[in-house]
N, CA and C atoms as a LAMMPS dump frame, in Angstrom:
ITEM: TIMESTEP
0
ITEM: NUMBER OF ATOMS
597
ITEM: BOX BOUNDS ff ff ff
-5.0000000000000000e+02 5.0000000000000000e+02
-5.0000000000000000e+02 5.0000000000000000e+02
-5.0000000000000000e+02 5.0000000000000000e+02
ITEM: ATOMS id mol type element x y z
1 1 1 N 54.446 343.339 307.321
2 1 2 C 54.129 343.466 308.503
3 1 3 C 53.896 342.477 308.916
4 2 1 N 54.61 342.193 310.106
5 2 2 C 54.146 341.034 310.927
6 2 3 C 53.102 340.841 311.509
7 3 1 N 53.002 339.362 312.584
8 3 2 C 51.47 338.692 313.123
9 3 3 C 51.607 340.169 314.079
10 4 1 N 52.308 340.349 315.107
11 4 2 C 51.751 341.109 316.173
12 4 3 C 51.358 342.431 315.973
13 5 1 N 51.906 343.058 314.609
14 5 2 C 51.752 344.539 314.115
15 5 3 C 50.004 344.599 313.209
16 6 1 N 49.243 343.174 312.82
17 6 2 C 48.69 342.739 311.91
18 6 3 C 47.638 342.285 313.399
19 7 1 N 47.886 342.593 314.897
20 7 2 C 46.87 342.121 315.619
21 7 3 C 46.576 343.343 316.447
22 8 1 N 47.398 344.436 316.532
23 8 2 C 47.825 345.507 317.117
24 8 3 C 46.764 346.822 316.353
25 9 1 N 46.888 346.441 314.741
26 9 2 C 46.103 347.208 314.071
27 9 3 C 44.437 346.601 313.897
28 10 1 N 43.808 345.803 314.234
29 10 2 C 42.734 345.005 313.72
30 10 3 C 42.38 345.762 315.378
31 11 1 N 43.194 345.586 316.107
32 11 2 C 43.018 345.368 317.658
33 11 3 C 42.324 347.496 317.338
34 12 1 N 43.036 347.848 317.144
35 12 2 C 43.032 349.377 317.353
36 12 3 C 41.33 349.916 316.563
37 13 1 N 41.208 349.085 315.524
38 13 2 C 40.417 349.015 314.395
39 13 3 C 38.55 348.825 315.478
40 14 1 N 38.875 347.938 316.086
41 14 2 C 37.933 347.691 316.374
42 14 3 C 37.512 348.144 318.11
43 15 1 N 38.644 348.518 318.774
44 15 2 C 38.748 349.852 319.948
45 15 3 C 37.923 350.597 319.813
46 16 1 N 38.071 351.165 318.556
47 16 2 C 37.59 352.19 318.253
48 16 3 C 36.587 352.346 317.482
49 17 1 N 35.956 351.786 316.986
50 17 2 C 34.284 351.868 316.413
51 17 3 C 33.368 351.131 316.961
52 18 1 N 34.012 350.071 318.674
53 18 2 C 33.403 349.785 319.259
54 18 3 C 33.634 349.528 320.901
55 19 1 N 34.386 350.272 321.361
56 19 2 C 34.979 350.778 322.24
57 19 3 C 35.461 349.184 323.089
58 20 1 N 36.429 349.409 323.969
59 20 2 C 37.428 348.726 324.925
60 20 3 C 36.172 347.606 325.426
61 21 1 N 34.994 347.953 325.826
62 21 2 C 34.246 347.275 326.74
63 21 3 C 33.281 345.795 325.626
64 22 1 N 33.251 346.277 324.841
65 22 2 C 32.684 345.555 323.445
66 22 3 C 33.527 344.849 322.601
67 23 1 N 34.732 344.907 322.84
68 23 2 C 36.101 344.839 321.416
69 23 3 C 36.187 343.264 322.419
70 24 1 N 35.463 341.83 322.095
71 24 2 C 36.272 340.79 321.845
72 24 3 C 37.548 340.719 321.666
73 25 1 N 38.486 339.313 322.096
74 25 2 C 39.347 338.879 321.577
75 25 3 C 38.911 338.254 320.436
76 26 1 N 38.006 337.485 320.507
77 26 2 C 37.303 336.251 319.298
78 26 3 C 37.053 337.363 317.901
79 27 1 N 36.568 339.16 318.186
80 27 2 C 36.23 339.713 317.279
81 27 3 C 37.568 340.703 317.024
82 28 1 N 38.503 340.856 317.708
83 28 2 C 39.791 341.014 317.158
84 28 3 C 40.462 340.125 316.228
85 29 1 N 40.28 338.706 316.805
86 29 2 C 41.52 338.018 316.431
87 29 3 C 40.798 337.757 314.917
88 30 1 N 39.969 337.806 314.823
89 30 2 C 38.684 337.502 313.091
90 30 3 C 39.05 338.39 312.54
91 31 1 N 38.857 339.811 312.809
92 31 2 C 39.485 340.955 312.108
93 31 3 C 40.86 340.664 311.465
94 32 1 N 41.88 340.326 312.596
95 32 2 C 43.301 340.589 312.279
96 32 3 C 43.341 339.237 311.577
97 33 1 N 42.655 338.253 311.223
98 33 2 C 42.74 336.808 310.5
99 33 3 C 43.911 335.92 310.874
100 34 1 N 43.949 335.675 312.41
101 34 2 C 43.902 334.577 313.592
102 34 3 C 43.009 334.054 313.988
103 35 1 N 44.064 333.125 314.844
104 35 2 C 42.396 332.298 316.077
105 35 3 C 42.824 333.267 317.367
106 36 1 N 42.201 333.468 317.522
107 36 2 C 42.383 333.587 319.117
108 36 3 C 43.349 333.205 319.971
109 37 1 N 43.739 332.171 319.93
110 37 2 C 44.766 331.543 320.715
111 37 3 C 46.14 331.937 320.082
112 38 1 N 45.791 332.438 318.927
113 38 2 C 47.291 332.821 318.55
114 38 3 C 47.397 334.536 319.009
115 39 1 N 46.585 335.114 319.336
116 39 2 C 46.749 336.281 320.108
117 39 3 C 47.267 336.638 321.221
118 40 1 N 47.432 335.386 321.85
119 40 2 C 47.876 335.479 323.342
120 40 3 C 48.968 334.436 323.422
121 41 1 N 49.694 334.785 322.162
122 41 2 C 51.345 334.538 321.94
123 41 3 C 51.557 335.689 322.111
124 42 1 N 51.303 337.134 321.525
125 42 2 C 51.751 338.211 321.822
126 42 3 C 50.989 339.273 322.781
127 43 1 N 49.962 338.87 323.582
128 43 2 C 49.071 339.736 324.654
129 43 3 C 48.765 338.573 325.359
130 44 1 N 49.282 339.163 327.077
131 44 2 C 48.811 338.649 328.141
132 44 3 C 46.781 338.552 327.677
133 45 1 N 46.793 339.206 327.612
134 45 2 C 44.84 339.86 327.824
135 45 3 C 44.738 340.719 327.073
136 46 1 N 43.271 340.915 327.148
137 46 2 C 42.672 341.896 326.055
138 46 3 C 43.397 344.163 327.167
139 47 1 N 43.397 343.569 327.899
140 47 2 C 43.967 344.814 328.705
141 47 3 C 45.329 345.365 328.124
142 48 1 N 46.307 343.982 328.07
143 48 2 C 47.433 344.078 327.428
144 48 3 C 47.671 344.438 326.307
145 49 1 N 46.308 344.349 325.373
146 49 2 C 46.346 344.905 324.578
147 49 3 C 45.758 346.048 323.638
148 50 1 N 45.28 346.611 324.707
149 50 2 C 44.595 347.947 325.205
150 50 3 C 45.629 348.963 325.437
151 51 1 N 46.51 348.568 326.238
152 51 2 C 47.551 349.456 326.694
153 51 3 C 48.468 349.338 325.302
154 52 1 N 48.597 348.303 324.791
155 52 2 C 49.907 348.617 323.423
156 52 3 C 48.79 349.391 322.105
157 53 1 N 47.824 349.232 321.79
158 53 2 C 47.069 350.1 321.344
159 53 3 C 47.003 351.338 321.585
160 54 1 N 46.856 351.924 322.47
161 54 2 C 47.505 353.354 323.27
162 54 3 C 48.62 353.699 322.886
163 55 1 N 49.795 352.933 323.211
164 55 2 C 51.401 353.497 322.772
165 55 3 C 51.653 353.278 321.483
166 56 1 N 51.367 352.547 320.903
167 56 2 C 51.711 352.107 319.579
168 56 3 C 50.956 352.305 318.776
169 57 1 N 49.558 353.066 318.828
170 57 2 C 49.17 352.921 317.289
171 57 3 C 48.034 354.157 317.836
172 58 1 N 47.956 354.919 318.601
173 58 2 C 47.046 356.042 318.863
174 58 3 C 48.3 357.398 317.847
175 59 1 N 48.068 358.11 317.207
176 59 2 C 49.155 359.236 316.645
177 59 3 C 48.853 359.981 317.911
178 60 1 N 50.111 360.152 318.489
179 60 2 C 50.013 361.018 319.568
180 60 3 C 51.013 361.636 319.832
181 61 1 N 51.265 363.204 320.188
182 61 2 C 52.718 363.517 320.465
183 61 3 C 52.605 363.261 322.256
184 62 1 N 51.741 362.887 322.106
185 62 2 C 51.719 363.292 324.586
186 62 3 C 52.607 363.088 324.727
187 63 1 N 52.903 361.347 324.421
188 63 2 C 54.239 361.116 324.79
189 63 3 C 55.334 361.417 324.54
190 64 1 N 55.617 361.795 323.71
191 64 2 C 56.44 362.856 323.296
192 64 3 C 56.91 364.255 324.325
193 65 1 N 55.939 364.689 324.312
194 65 2 C 56.08 366.373 325.217
195 65 3 C 56.225 365.907 326.19
196 66 1 N 55.719 364.658 327.249
197 66 2 C 55.697 364.483 328.28
198 66 3 C 57.157 363.993 328.697
199 67 1 N 57.948 363.471 328.276
200 67 2 C 59.112 362.544 328.042
201 67 3 C 60.085 363.324 328.189
202 68 1 N 59.921 365.048 327.762
203 68 2 C 60.947 366.135 328.023
204 68 3 C 60.893 367.125 328.996
205 69 1 N 59.696 366.949 329.202
206 69 2 C 58.856 368.342 329.864
207 69 3 C 59.556 368.287 331.195
208 70 1 N 60.241 367.112 332.121
209 70 2 C 60.803 367.695 332.849
210 70 3 C 61.958 368.087 332.862
211 71 1 N 63.174 368.358 332.036
212 71 2 C 63.827 369.165 331.391
213 71 3 C 63.819 370.031 331.35
214 72 1 N 62.386 370.318 331.187
215 72 2 C 62.295 371.823 330.139
216 72 3 C 62.184 372.738 330.757
217 73 1 N 61.998 372.858 332.241
218 73 2 C 61.783 373.886 333.163
219 73 3 C 63.088 375.052 333.055
220 74 1 N 62.578 376.617 333.119
221 74 2 C 63.472 377.384 332.466
222 74 3 C 63.791 377.522 331.168
223 75 1 N 63.416 376.843 330.43
224 75 2 C 64.141 376.889 329.16
225 75 3 C 62.671 377.407 328.895
226 76 1 N 62.749 378.092 327.673
227 76 2 C 61.57 379 326.728
228 76 3 C 60.655 379.898 327.607
229 77 1 N 59.445 379.944 326.988
230 77 2 C 58.202 380.708 327.384
231 77 3 C 56.934 379.105 328.244
232 78 1 N 57.006 379.464 329.228
233 78 2 C 55.797 378.954 330.271
234 78 3 C 54.669 378.186 329.42
235 79 1 N 54.237 379.41 329.081
236 79 2 C 52.635 379.995 328.716
237 79 3 C 53.168 378.879 326.987
238 80 1 N 54.242 378.85 326.204
239 80 2 C 54.558 378.208 325.148
240 80 3 C 53.975 376.467 325.519
241 81 1 N 54.693 376.372 326.44
242 81 2 C 55.252 374.918 326.755
243 81 3 C 54.034 374.148 327.431
244 82 1 N 52.918 375.251 327.778
245 82 2 C 51.234 374.328 328.057
246 82 3 C 51.027 374.629 327.432
247 83 1 N 50.724 375.308 326.203
248 83 2 C 50.289 374.953 325.077
249 83 3 C 50.526 374.286 324.41
250 84 1 N 51.797 373.547 324.179
251 84 2 C 52.162 372.392 323.87
252 84 3 C 51.689 371.174 324.517
253 85 1 N 51.634 371.228 325.449
254 85 2 C 50.852 370.034 326.353
255 85 3 C 49.819 369.868 325.979
256 86 1 N 48.985 371.07 326.097
257 86 2 C 47.918 371.362 325.384
258 86 3 C 46.877 370.433 324.185
259 87 1 N 48.25 371.063 323.579
260 87 2 C 47.918 370.881 322.293
261 87 3 C 48.198 369.162 321.758
262 88 1 N 48.788 368.53 322.577
263 88 2 C 49.222 367.008 322.359
264 88 3 C 48.19 366.262 323.43
265 89 1 N 47.602 366.45 324.797
266 89 2 C 46.755 365.952 325.381
267 89 3 C 45.199 366.376 324.584
268 90 1 N 44.878 367.355 324.14
269 90 2 C 43.503 367.652 323.382
270 90 3 C 43.422 366.141 322.132
271 91 1 N 44.895 366.178 321.661
272 91 2 C 44.977 365.408 320.81
273 91 3 C 44.536 363.811 321.042
274 92 1 N 45.447 363.776 322.018
275 92 2 C 45.171 362.31 322.399
276 92 3 C 43.478 361.963 323.299
277 93 1 N 43.35 362.753 323.987
278 93 2 C 42.138 362.424 324.613
279 93 3 C 41.148 362.125 323.785
280 94 1 N 41.044 362.827 322.901
281 94 2 C 39.933 363.324 321.636
282 94 3 C 39.659 361.925 320.928
283 95 1 N 40.998 361.228 320.189
284 95 2 C 41.288 360.168 319.828
285 95 3 C 40.932 358.726 320.675
286 96 1 N 41.19 358.871 321.738
287 96 2 C 41.336 357.436 322.694
288 96 3 C 40.122 357.413 323.437
289 97 1 N 38.682 358.826 323.627
290 97 2 C 38.042 358.96 324.35
291 97 3 C 37.24 357.554 324.228
292 98 1 N 36.759 357.127 322.957
293 98 2 C 35.699 356.443 323.034
294 98 3 C 36.092 355.054 323.277
295 99 1 N 37.524 354.58 323.305
296 99 2 C 37.853 352.829 323.838
297 99 3 C 37.884 353.067 325.275
298 100 1 N 38.647 354.236 325.874
299 100 2 C 39.057 354.526 327.294
300 100 3 C 37.665 354.859 327.929
301 101 1 N 36.186 355.397 327.789
302 101 2 C 35.384 355.932 328.022
303 101 3 C 35.232 354.214 328.316
304 102 1 N 34.283 353.532 327.362
305 102 2 C 34.107 351.946 327.846
306 102 3 C 34.505 351.314 328.984
307 103 1 N 35.769 351.502 328.984
308 103 2 C 36.334 350.794 330.117
309 103 3 C 35.519 350.647 331.406
310 104 1 N 34.595 352.198 331.714
311 104 2 C 34.138 352.373 332.84
312 104 3 C 32.596 351.794 333.031
313 105 1 N 32.368 350.679 331.69
314 105 2 C 31.019 349.986 331.901
315 105 3 C 30.953 349.056 332.354
316 106 1 N 31.668 348.224 332.634
317 106 2 C 31.998 346.877 333.192
318 106 3 C 33.135 347.352 334.713
319 107 1 N 32.427 346.924 335.61
320 107 2 C 33.12 347.233 336.757
321 107 3 C 34.906 345.866 336.983
322 108 1 N 34.306 345.13 336.217
323 108 2 C 35.357 343.847 336.093
324 108 3 C 36.255 344.216 335.076
325 109 1 N 36.101 344.864 334.182
326 109 2 C 37.157 345.351 333.201
327 109 3 C 37.601 346.678 333.312
328 110 1 N 36.902 347.356 334.055
329 110 2 C 37.598 348.471 334.998
330 110 3 C 38.834 348.29 336.128
331 111 1 N 38.443 346.989 336.843
332 111 2 C 39.695 346.6 337.708
333 111 3 C 40.535 345.747 337.158
334 112 1 N 40.46 345.126 336.363
335 112 2 C 41.771 344.57 335.285
336 112 3 C 42.607 345.573 334.696
337 113 1 N 42.114 346.281 334.261
338 113 2 C 42.827 347.729 333.918
339 113 3 C 43.51 348.803 334.208
340 114 1 N 42.583 348.836 335.732
341 114 2 C 43.291 349.641 336.493
342 114 3 C 44.407 348.571 337.402
343 115 1 N 44.322 347.526 337.603
344 115 2 C 45.968 346.59 338.063
345 115 3 C 46.774 346.635 336.893
346 116 1 N 46.27 346.319 336.008
347 116 2 C 47.135 346.57 334.936
348 116 3 C 47.982 347.661 334.503
349 117 1 N 47.576 348.96 334.859
350 117 2 C 48.461 349.616 334.568
351 117 3 C 49.223 350.461 335.789
352 118 1 N 48.819 350.04 336.835
353 118 2 C 48.956 349.966 338.165
354 118 3 C 50.554 349.266 338.344
355 119 1 N 50.843 347.926 337.613
356 119 2 C 51.187 347.13 337.555
357 119 3 C 52.775 347.997 336.727
358 120 1 N 52.199 348.355 335.467
359 120 2 C 52.727 349.438 334.704
360 120 3 C 53.926 350.165 335.002
361 121 1 N 52.98 351.13 336.224
362 121 2 C 53.069 352.425 336.885
363 121 3 C 53.099 353.476 335.544
364 122 1 N 51.817 352.972 334.852
365 122 2 C 51.532 354.03 334.118
366 122 3 C 50.18 354.805 334.618
367 123 1 N 49.298 354.837 333.415
368 123 2 C 47.884 355.4 333.503
369 123 3 C 47.824 356.99 333.297
370 124 1 N 46.606 357.288 333.51
371 124 2 C 46.354 358.59 333.668
372 124 3 C 46.833 359.758 334.328
373 125 1 N 46.793 359.143 335.711
374 125 2 C 47.446 359.551 336.737
375 125 3 C 48.678 360.253 336.542
376 126 1 N 49.698 359.603 335.664
377 126 2 C 51.009 359.813 335.532
378 126 3 C 51.052 361.276 334.531
379 127 1 N 50.042 361.594 333.321
380 127 2 C 49.898 362.503 332.733
381 127 3 C 50.277 364.128 333.838
382 128 1 N 49.421 363.751 334.998
383 128 2 C 48.521 364.847 335.543
384 128 3 C 50.269 365.202 336.292
385 129 1 N 50.827 364.012 337.138
386 129 2 C 51.741 364.177 337.642
387 129 3 C 53.142 364.415 337.519
388 130 1 N 53.126 364.441 335.736
389 130 2 C 54.82 364.917 334.81
390 130 3 C 54.313 366.614 335.179
391 131 1 N 52.627 366.892 334.175
392 131 2 C 52.854 368.28 334.102
393 131 3 C 52.654 368.835 335.653
394 132 1 N 52.429 368.405 336.501
395 132 2 C 52.588 369.241 338.071
396 132 3 C 53.954 369.373 338.716
397 133 1 N 54.757 367.971 338.588
398 133 2 C 55.905 368.647 338.844
399 133 3 C 56.879 369.261 337.609
400 134 1 N 56.733 369.283 336.28
401 134 2 C 56.852 370.436 335.154
402 134 3 C 56.773 372.186 336.121
403 135 1 N 55.612 371.918 336.583
404 135 2 C 54.904 373.381 337.264
405 135 3 C 55.734 373.814 338.553
406 136 1 N 55.734 372.457 339.39
407 136 2 C 56.828 372.547 340.052
408 136 3 C 57.89 373.482 340.027
409 137 1 N 58.537 372.688 339.239
410 137 2 C 59.76 373.136 338.92
411 137 3 C 59.844 374.721 338.39
412 138 1 N 59.334 374.952 337.217
413 138 2 C 59.059 376.423 337.651
414 138 3 C 58.982 377.58 338.424
415 139 1 N 57.937 376.902 339.11
416 139 2 C 57.892 377.977 340.223
417 139 3 C 59.015 378.07 340.972
418 140 1 N 59.596 376.582 341.378
419 140 2 C 60.955 376.737 342.259
420 140 3 C 62.139 377.767 341.318
421 141 1 N 62 378.175 340.214
422 141 2 C 62.755 379.051 339.245
423 141 3 C 62.593 380.587 339.945
424 142 1 N 61.019 380.707 340.348
425 142 2 C 60.52 381.703 340.184
426 142 3 C 60.05 382.305 338.803
427 143 1 N 59.263 381.692 338.303
428 143 2 C 58.781 381.652 336.632
429 143 3 C 57.133 381.633 337.205
430 144 1 N 56.629 381.117 338.409
431 144 2 C 55.574 380.796 338.597
432 144 3 C 55.008 381.857 339.977
433 145 1 N 53.876 381.966 339.91
434 145 2 C 53.656 381.985 341.55
435 145 3 C 53.72 381.356 342.819
436 146 1 N 54.318 381.923 343.82
437 146 2 C 55.066 381.095 344.929
438 146 3 C 53.667 380.603 345.194
439 147 1 N 52.287 380.853 345.556
440 147 2 C 51.43 380.301 346.257
441 147 3 C 50.198 379.888 345.389
442 148 1 N 51.247 379.554 344.135
443 148 2 C 50.1 378.25 343.131
444 148 3 C 50.467 376.975 343.515
445 149 1 N 49.273 376.57 343.105
446 149 2 C 49.528 375.084 343.353
447 149 3 C 49.535 374.368 342.149
448 150 1 N 50.929 373.515 341.87
449 150 2 C 50.894 372.897 340.699
450 150 3 C 50.136 371.91 340.352
451 151 1 N 49.948 371.036 341.477
452 151 2 C 49.37 369.922 341.094
453 151 3 C 47.414 370.394 340.621
454 152 1 N 46.854 371.804 341.407
455 152 2 C 45.528 372.199 340.777
456 152 3 C 46.198 372.598 339.352
457 153 1 N 47.535 372.932 339.068
458 153 2 C 47.183 374.282 337.847
459 153 3 C 47.092 372.7 336.359
460 154 1 N 48.086 371.478 337.098
461 154 2 C 48.032 370.795 336.102
462 154 3 C 46.325 369.629 335.418
463 155 1 N 45.377 369.779 336.846
464 155 2 C 44.759 369.204 336.954
465 155 3 C 43.433 370.09 335.777
466 156 1 N 43.304 371.636 335.521
467 156 2 C 43.241 372.329 335.299
468 156 3 C 42.92 372.17 333.77
469 157 1 N 44.531 372.165 333.809
470 157 2 C 44.912 372.43 332.393
471 157 3 C 44.49 371.302 331.444
472 158 1 N 44.904 369.638 332.414
473 158 2 C 44.19 368.582 331.555
474 158 3 C 43.041 368.278 331.655
475 159 1 N 42.312 368.617 332.688
476 159 2 C 40.69 368.222 332.735
477 159 3 C 40.362 369.101 331.721
478 160 1 N 40.38 370.325 331.677
479 160 2 C 40.148 371.327 330.288
480 160 3 C 40.04 370.82 328.931
481 161 1 N 41.318 369.821 328.594
482 161 2 C 41.638 369.395 327.165
483 161 3 C 40.365 368.003 327.528
484 162 1 N 40.834 367.355 328.584
485 162 2 C 39.642 365.944 328.574
486 162 3 C 38.126 366.002 328.467
487 163 1 N 37.515 367.186 328.892
488 163 2 C 36.445 367.878 328.817
489 163 3 C 36.173 368.173 327.472
490 164 1 N 37.005 369.2 326.453
491 164 2 C 37.006 369.272 325.526
492 164 3 C 37.353 368.296 324.465
493 165 1 N 37.349 366.995 324.778
494 165 2 C 37.283 366.086 324.167
495 165 3 C 36.005 365.267 324.202
496 166 1 N 35.246 365.053 325.624
497 166 2 C 34.38 364.608 325.925
498 166 3 C 33.343 365.325 325.062
499 167 1 N 33.378 366.804 325.174
500 167 2 C 32.322 367.68 324.058
501 167 3 C 32.629 367.167 323.197
502 168 1 N 33.52 367.059 322.521
503 168 2 C 33.819 366.997 320.522
504 168 3 C 32.965 365.857 320.903
505 169 1 N 33.539 364.517 321.375
506 169 2 C 32.617 363.628 321.142
507 169 3 C 31.315 363.408 321.162
508 170 1 N 30.798 363.915 322.513
509 170 2 C 29.638 364.143 322.285
510 170 3 C 28.35 364.69 321.114
511 171 1 N 28.73 366.08 320.959
512 171 2 C 28.568 366.454 319.872
513 171 3 C 29.156 366.029 317.841
514 172 1 N 30.044 364.789 318.232
515 172 2 C 30.402 364.691 316.931
516 172 3 C 30.691 365.45 316.068
517 173 1 N 31.822 365.996 316.658
518 173 2 C 32.699 367.483 316.048
519 173 3 C 33.92 367.217 315.651
520 174 1 N 34.004 366.785 314.872
521 174 2 C 35.617 366.82 314.56
522 174 3 C 36.882 367.867 315.358
523 175 1 N 37.871 367.302 315.378
524 175 2 C 38.594 368.256 316.042
525 175 3 C 39.776 368.2 314.821
526 176 1 N 39.756 369.843 314.517
527 176 2 C 41.134 369.553 313.147
528 176 3 C 41.853 370.466 314.115
529 177 1 N 43.437 370.507 313.286
530 177 2 C 44.727 371.081 313.718
531 177 3 C 44.518 372.816 313.988
532 178 1 N 43.446 373.422 313.201
533 178 2 C 43.232 374.472 313.649
534 178 3 C 42.644 375.032 314.744
535 179 1 N 41.484 373.982 314.842
536 179 2 C 40.403 374.188 316.228
537 179 3 C 41.499 373.42 317.14
538 180 1 N 42.059 372.885 317.298
539 180 2 C 42.796 372.078 318.856
540 180 3 C 43.873 372.973 318.603
541 181 1 N 44.442 374.186 317.945
542 181 2 C 45.883 374.681 318.328
543 181 3 C 45.125 375.662 318.659
544 182 1 N 43.974 376.235 318.177
545 182 2 C 43.3 377.541 319.168
546 182 3 C 42.428 377.501 320.511
547 183 1 N 42.217 376.076 320.994
548 183 2 C 41.825 376.167 321.991
549 183 3 C 42.609 375.612 323.021
550 184 1 N 43.936 375.03 322.497
551 184 2 C 45.237 375.024 323.288
552 184 3 C 45.735 376.514 323.691
553 185 1 N 45.875 377.235 322.704
554 185 2 C 46.331 378.309 322.84
555 185 3 C 45.274 379.396 324.068
556 186 1 N 44.006 378.789 323.976
557 186 2 C 43.195 379.436 324.97
558 186 3 C 43.385 379.296 326.272
559 187 1 N 43.491 377.573 326.494
560 187 2 C 43.879 377.159 327.698
561 187 3 C 44.251 377.634 328.304
562 188 1 N 46.23 377.759 327.556
563 188 2 C 47.425 378.228 328.247
564 188 3 C 47.589 379.468 328.423
565 189 1 N 46.948 379.99 327.892
566 189 2 C 46.977 381.893 328.194
567 189 3 C 45.946 382.349 329.067
568 190 1 N 45.04 381.319 329.318
569 190 2 C 44.596 381.712 330.692
570 190 3 C 45.095 381.167 331.799
571 191 1 N 45.003 379.715 331.538
572 191 2 C 46.111 379.255 332.921
573 191 3 C 46.913 380.309 332.794
574 192 1 N 48 380.112 332.072
575 192 2 C 49.273 380.979 332.551
576 192 3 C 48.752 382.458 333.424
577 193 1 N 47.681 382.99 332.725
578 193 2 C 47.8 384.769 333.033
579 193 3 C 47.271 384.523 335.141
580 194 1 N 46.64 383.184 335.503
581 194 2 C 46.675 382.967 336.786
582 194 3 C 47.85 382.506 337.68
583 195 1 N 48.998 382.344 336.631
584 195 2 C 50.344 381.419 337.474
585 195 3 C 51.251 382.245 337.502
586 196 1 N 51.439 383.246 336.774
587 196 2 C 52.513 384.495 336.256
588 196 3 C 52.814 385.229 337.246
589 197 1 N 53.572 384.963 338.018
590 197 2 C 53.81 386.048 339.402
591 197 3 C 53.454 387.824 338.881
592 198 1 N 52.882 388.75 340.009
593 198 2 C 53.085 389.877 339.732
594 198 3 C 54.103 390.505 339.734
595 199 1 N 54.264 391.498 338.447
596 199 2 C 55.479 392.418 338.199
597 199 3 C 55.303 393.385 339.111
């Protein structure tokens, strides 16, 4: 394992247990077995490290699902696709909730994080945009109601997934595969029933 990988593993552990706000670079360096100065040879700052943890150390299929979603309009079942999106989002939000929520505890940290994700043209809004664009494409193909709002549909699906992660974390209940699949199926079915054109 190379130096950067060891640092990322340590950062992921510290951020998961202490949250982004309370995870200091000094603590991360100590957990990785390196000096704090060594961290800055691989990462610009803590926000850069946090984004790397999200993309490289969080076991998630959300990025994979989103990467192909734009090409899937007109293929397969819309409800099944929405269920796949919901399942991946549930897993991602549940895994990252503690880390991400702590960013809001310090205004300076939030401002730095916001600037960093905008610079990379990424961030939480990107997920909504991709799902909304998929729904709009399905709408153009006549597979969704013409009067449906794709942005609202994306917000309803992803917002429900995010709330589920919040409640699971608040109640300290694990999200096992069976429960996640059941919730994803329920959310997708309920959303799709309001989007499907009248026969």
